[in-house]
C-alpha positions in Angstrom: -51.5 10.3 67.7 -51.5 14.0 67.0 -47.7 14.2 67.7 -47.1 11.3 65.3 -49.1 13.0 62.5 -47.4 16.3 63.2 -44.0 14.6 63.0 -44.9 12.9 59.7 -46.2 16.2 58.3 -43.1 18.0 59.4 -40.7 15.4 58.0 -42.7 15.1 54.8 -42.2 18.9 54.2 -38.6 18.6 55.0 -38.1 15.7 52.5 -40.0 17.7 49.9 -37.8 20.7 50.4 -34.7 18.5 50.3 -35.9 16.9 47.0 -36.6 20.4 45.6 -33.2 21.6 46.5 -31.6 18.5 44.9 -33.6 18.9 41.8 -32.7 22.6 41.2 -29.1 21.8 42.1 -29.0 19.1 39.4 -30.6 21.5 36.9 -28.0 24.2 37.7 -25.2 21.7 37.4 -26.4 20.5 34.0 -26.6 24.1 32.8 -23.2 24.9 34.1 -21.7 21.7 32.5 -23.4 22.5 29.2 -21.9 26.1 29.2 -18.5 24.7 30.1 -18.7 22.2 27.3 -19.7 24.9 24.8 -16.8 27.2 26.0 -14.4 24.2 25.7 -15.6 23.5 22.1 -15.3 27.1 21.1 -11.7 27.2 22.5 -10.9 23.9 20.8 -12.2 25.2 17.5 -10.3 28.5 17.8 -7.2 26.6 18.8 -7.5 24.3 15.8 -8.2 27.3 13.5 -5.1 29.1 14.7 -3.0 25.9 14.4 -4.3 25.4 10.9 -3.4 29.0 9.9 0.1 28.5 11.3 0.5 25.2 9.6 -0.9 26.6 6.3 1.9 29.1 6.1 4.6 26.5 6.6 2.9 24.0 4.2 2.7 26.7 1.5 6.4 27.3 1.8 7.1 23.5 1.5 4.9 23.3 -1.6 6.5 26.3 -3.1 9.9 24.7 -2.7 8.6 21.4 -4.1 7.1 23.0 -7.1 10.4 25.0 -7.8 12.5 21.8 -7.5 10.2 19.5 -9.5 9.5 22.1 -12.3 5.7 21.4 -12.3 2.9 23.7 -13.0 0.8 22.9 -9.9 1.6 21.5 -6.4 -1.2 20.6 -4.0 -2.3 18.7 -0.9 -5.5 16.7 -0.7 -6.9 15.6 2.7 -9.5 12.9 3.3 -12.3 13.9 5.7 -15.5 12.8 7.4 -13.6 10.6 9.8 -15.4 7.3 9.1 -13.2 4.2 8.6 -14.0 1.7 5.9 -13.8 -2.1 6.3 -10.4 -2.0 4.8 -9.1 0.4 7.4 -8.8 3.3 5.1 -10.3 6.7 5.7 -13.7 6.7 4.0 -15.9 9.6 2.9 -14.7 12.5 0.9 -11.5 14.4 0.0 -10.7 18.0 -0.7 -7.8 20.0 -2.0 -6.7 22.0 1.1 -3.5 23.6 -0.2 -2.3 24.6 -3.6 0.6 26.6 -5.2 0.8 27.5 -8.9 3.3 28.3 -11.5 2.8 31.6 -13.3 -0.2 31.5 -15.7 -1.5 28.3 -14.3 -5.2 28.3 -13.3 -6.2 27.3 -9.8 -8.3 24.1 -9.3 -8.4 24.1 -5.5 -12.0 25.5 -5.1 -13.4 23.2 -7.8 -11.9 20.1 -6.2 -13.8 20.0 -2.9 -15.8 17.2 -1.2 -15.0 14.6 -3.9 -16.3 11.2 -3.1 -13.5 8.7 -2.3 -15.7 6.0 -3.7 -15.2 7.4 -7.2 -11.4 7.4 -6.6 -11.1 3.9 -5.1 -8.3 2.9 -7.5 -6.3 6.0 -6.6 -6.8 5.4 -2.9 -5.8 1.7 -3.1 -2.7 2.6 -5.1 -1.7 5.2 -2.6 -2.1 2.8 0.3 -0.1 0.0 -1.5 2.6 2.2 -2.9 4.8 5.1 -1.7 4.0 7.1 -4.9 2.0 6.8 -8.1 2.7 8.2 -11.5 0.0 8.8 -14.1 1.2 9.6 -17.6 -1.6 10.1 -20.1 0.9 9.5 -23.0 1.8 6.1 -21.6 -1.4 4.2 -20.5 0.0 0.8 -19.6 -2.4 0.1 -16.8 -6.0 -0.6 -18.0 -7.6 -0.1 -14.6 -5.7 3.1 -13.8 -6.5 4.5 -17.3 -10.1 4.9 -16.1 -9.0 8.3 -14.5 -6.8 9.5 -17.4 -9.6 11.1 -19.3 -10.2 13.5 -16.4 -6.5 14.4 -16.4 -6.6 15.1 -20.2 -9.7 17.4 -19.7 -7.8 19.3 -17.1 -4.8 19.7 -19.4 -2.5 17.5 -17.4 -0.1 15.1 -19.1 1.7 13.7 -16.1 0.9 13.8 -12.4 2.9 12.4 -9.5 1.4 11.8 -6.1 2.6 10.5 -2.7 0.4 9.6 0.2 0.2 11.3 3.6 0.4 8.7 6.3 -0.6 8.8 10.0 1.3 7.1 12.8 -0.5 3.9 12.0 0.8 4.1 8.4 -2.7 4.7 7.1 -3.2 7.1 4.2 -5.2 10.2 5.1 -4.4 12.3 2.0 -1.7 13.0 -0.6 0.6 15.6 -2.1 1.0 15.9 -5.8 2.6 17.8 -8.7 1.0 18.2 -12.1 2.8 18.7 -15.5 1.3 19.9 -18.7 4.1 18.3 -20.8 5.4 14.8 -20.8 8.4 14.1 -18.5 11.6 12.1 -19.0 12.2 9.1 -16.8 15.1 11.0 -15.2 12.9 14.0 -14.3 10.2 11.7 -12.9 12.7 9.8 -10.7 14.0 13.1 -9.3 10.4 14.4 -8.8 9.4 11.2 -7.0 12.2 11.6 -4.5 11.3 15.2 -3.8 7.6 14.6 -3.6 8.2 11.6 -1.3 10.2 13.8 1.1 7.6 16.5 0.9 4.8 14.0 1.8 6.6 13.1 5.0 7.1 16.7 6.0 3.5 17.7 5.3 2.1 14.5 6.8 4.0 15.2 10.0 2.7 18.8 10.2 -0.9 17.8 9.6 -0.7 15.0 12.1 -0.1 17.7 14.8 -3.8 18.4 14.7 -4.6 14.9 16.0 
């Protein structure tokens, strides 16, 4: 009987020690995995930051060329963010101006146009998704629904703006490029600008898709 009790006592201690070792082993593994995850996140953030800086230089050159060829006063890129998808399959959340180039004596609007709610620009978003480009001319308001946004353009001193959507590999719009004018444009100039802006949207969209 004493031998049996001694055996149980010994085995119980052994099991306790094994359980203790396993417990601390799991805790150590969790700490290691958490540190590994944080290091990976930091490296991923740094990689994306470096990539964004490299892309930024190239995108600025593309926008400079677009502005020169379209003879506008401001060229820019807007990107949708927050990553949530709406019921219609479009990016939902906010949008911000991420790149901008300016003609001489033109004021910057980039830092004032951040975190704009897409809900307030639903007509614009729908139009970009349905069409390859959109043209808004405050001197020729033929579309009653679209004219809802024209007053904002007038306040900003813009007569005509032309925009083309940035599309991902699934053909969903995730932003747009645009050119602003402070004077009315002829149909010929608009047709030329549409072609240039359309080509630019493909180039910029391809570059920004690299991040994905």
